[in-house]
Each structure stands twice: as C-alpha cells, then as structure tokens.
N, C-alpha and C positions, 0 to 999 in steps of 0.2 A: 497630651497624653505621651509620659517616658516613659517607656517599656525599656526593660532592661530583661534581656535573654542571660538565661544561666547556662550552663555544658548539660546540666540536667536536663533542659529542654529537646536538646537534640540525640539524647539516648537514644529515643524508639526509630529515630530515622536511622544514624549508625548502625544497632542492631538489626536493622532490616537490610541495611546495604552490604554490610557483613554475612548476612546469610546469603544473599543473593550471589556475592561473588564466590564464598564459599560451596554452596551448590555447582555454580560455572565449575571451579577447580577442581572439586573431587568428581564429579561426571568425568570431565576429561582425562582427567589422570584413571578411573575405573575402566573407560570403555578401551581406553590404549593399553591397559593391563589387561583385562580379561577380555576382549575384541579378537577374532581368530587373526592369527599371522598368516599371510599368504606374499610368499614372498614369491617371483619370477621376472622373468626380464620384459615380459608384456608390461607386468601389473605395475614396474616400476616408469615404463615409459610415459611420453607425457600425457600420451590420449588412454585411457585405460580400454578401451571398447578394443583393442588389439588392429586396427586396421588403420594402414600407414595413411596419411596425411598426403594429398594431391589438391595441387592447386593452391592461391594464394589466399589469404584466411578474409584480406581485405576486399571480399567482392561486394559490387555494388545493390543494395538492398533500397527497393522502389520506395518511395517515397505514399505510398498510398499506404503501405505499413504502418507509419508513422502516424500518417494523419489519421488513421482509424483507431490505434490507441490515445493518442490525444484525446479524441471523441468518445471514447470509453470512459477513460477519468474523467471528463468531462459532466456527463450523464450521471456517472459515480457519484460526482459532487453534489448533483443535484438531488442524489436519493436522499445522500447525509443531511443535506439540508430540511427534506421535504419528510424524513421520520421524526425529530421534535416536534417540527412543526404538528404533524397529526396527532402528535401523543398528547400536545397542550389544546389543539382546537379540540378533541375529543372530552377535555374536562371545562368545556367554554369559557378558557382564561381569555385567547384572544380575540374575542368578539367577533364582529363585521371588518371590522380593519385588518385584523390579522388574516381574513377570509382574503379580502380583494387587494391584497399584498401578495399572497402564497400566488392569487391569480394572474397576476403584473408578473412575479416572478415565474409562472409555465408559461403564459404570454411571450415572455421576453425569451424562453428559452426553444419556446416553437419555431419562431422567427429565424433565432438561427440554426436551427435543423432543418429548418424551410430551405435557408442559404443553402446550409450544407448539402442538400440533396441536390439543388437547381445547378450548383456549381460539377455534381459529381464525384464529389469526393467518394462517396460508398460504392462505386461502379467500380469493381477491380480491373473487366475488361472492358477498353476503348476502342 
C-alpha cells in the first residue's frame, strides 16, 4: 500500500500542539502579571524559608531509603499490570490461560518479596 500524507492530515495535531503551547505561555504570563509581588531580602534569598543553611547539603542518606523506594516502584508496576488483566479477565477474554499466567506472575513477585523480607531490606533498625 502506498500512503501519501497530505499537510492537512497533520492539521489537527498542529492545532492541538499550538493550543497546548499557547495555554502554557498564557498561564505563565498571566500568573506573572496578576500574582502577588513580594520583594524582600529573605524572599530573594536562595532558600525562601528564612532559615540560614547549616552544614553540607551532601549529607549521607541511608541505602534503606533507596531500597524502599525501589520496592515501592516495583510493586506499583505490579498493580499497573494487574489492573488491565482484571478488566479483561472479568470479560472472559483471557480464559484459564490468562488466569495461570497471572498466577505465575504473582508467584514470582511473591518469591521476590519473600527474598526481600528475608534479607531484611524493610527493617529500618538493625
């Protein structure tokens, strides 16, 4: 098949892109013009809270924080995969094959969760 795309085919996309960019630009201009103007030495300082900085900003952070965050993302992605499965399973599109595939998926995730618990990743104080 030979497809020829005309410039008019892209017109709706260009209109939507122009509307989105226009909205962003107009919102920025209006908030700058209509927003409150509060000028002070403290407000113009690097930190707006008014508290002087103390120490180094590069303080070491526990690896437990990052491990917990990664686990949160992992189980969040699990839910992302489970929702469409549940919607399609309810309509009986997947059948028993879809059921067993999800059971395998959940089993592998639970094995990983069991491993994480055994390693003590979720224990903050050791």
